[in-house]
C-alpha positions in Angstrom: 24.5 11.8 38.0 22.4 9.1 36.2 23.8 7.4 33.1 21.5 7.6 30.2 21.4 4.7 27.8 20.0 5.1 24.3 16.6 3.5 23.8 16.4 0.5 21.4 13.1 -1.1 20.6 12.8 -4.6 19.2 9.5 -5.0 17.3 8.2 -8.5 16.4 5.1 -8.2 14.2 2.7 -11.0 13.6 3.7 -12.6 10.2 1.0 -11.1 8.1 1.0 -8.0 6.0 -1.7 -6.2 7.9 0.5 -6.4 11.0 3.9 -5.7 9.4 3.0 -2.5 7.6 1.6 -0.7 10.7 4.6 -2.0 12.7 6.9 -0.3 10.1 4.9 2.9 10.6 5.3 2.6 14.4 9.0 2.1 13.9 9.3 5.3 11.8 7.4 7.3 14.4 9.6 6.0 17.3 12.8 6.5 15.2 11.9 10.1 14.7 12.4 10.6 18.5 16.1 9.4 18.3 15.2 5.8 19.2 16.9 2.8 17.5 14.5 0.2 16.1 15.1 -3.4 15.1 12.2 -5.2 13.4 12.5 -9.0 13.6 11.1 -10.8 10.6 11.6 -13.6 8.2 13.9 -13.3 5.1 10.9 -13.3 2.8 9.1 -10.5 4.7 12.4 -8.6 5.0 12.9 -8.7 1.2 9.4 -7.2 0.7 10.1 -4.2 3.0 13.8 -3.5 2.5 13.1 -0.6 0.1 10.8 1.1 2.6 13.3 0.7 5.4 16.2 1.8 3.2 14.3 5.0 2.4 13.8 5.7 6.1 17.4 5.0 7.0 18.6 7.3 4.2 16.8 10.1 6.1 18.7 9.4 9.2 16.2 7.1 11.0 17.8 4.3 13.0 15.7 1.3 11.7 17.0 -2.1 10.8 15.6 -5.5 9.9 16.8 -8.6 11.6 16.3 -11.7 9.5 15.3 -14.8 11.4 14.8 -18.0 9.3 11.3 -19.4 9.8 11.3 -23.2 10.1 8.4 -23.8 7.7 9.3 -27.4 6.7 10.1 -28.4 10.3 6.5 -27.4 11.3 4.8 -29.2 8.3 4.4 -26.1 6.2 5.6 -25.7 2.6 9.1 -24.3 2.2 9.0 -20.5 1.9 5.7 -20.3 3.8 6.6 -17.3 6.0 3.3 -15.3 6.2 -0.3 -16.1 6.9 -1.0 -15.4 3.3 1.3 -18.2 2.2 -0.6 -20.8 4.3 -2.3 -23.5 2.3 -6.1 -23.0 2.4 -8.3 -25.8 3.8 -9.6 -26.4 0.3 -6.1 -27.0 -1.0 -5.5 -29.5 1.7 -8.7 -31.4 0.8 -8.0 -31.7 -3.0 -5.6 -34.7 -2.8 -8.2 -36.5 -0.7 -11.1 -36.1 -3.2 -12.0 -39.2 -5.2 -10.9 -39.2 -8.8 -13.6 -39.2 -11.5 -13.3 -41.9 -14.1 
């Protein structure tokens, strides 16, 4: 007789809202079939979606968020820059280089 192990999916969405929201929807669909889901994301993104995930777990779905710190400053990004939307725009990077008018 074969031993059955419960399925557990790890989901790692791209760090942008238009990827995270559909990934949460996929997590809900999978969890409705008695599958455990862990969504790996940054603390900032987790805080944005905690309410949505909490509502789902309150209905019995097995979904959890795993917070993984994003090393923004170590990669030359501003602290707290954890999504594509937080990236400095090319225009912002050019402003300090523009000559001052006198």
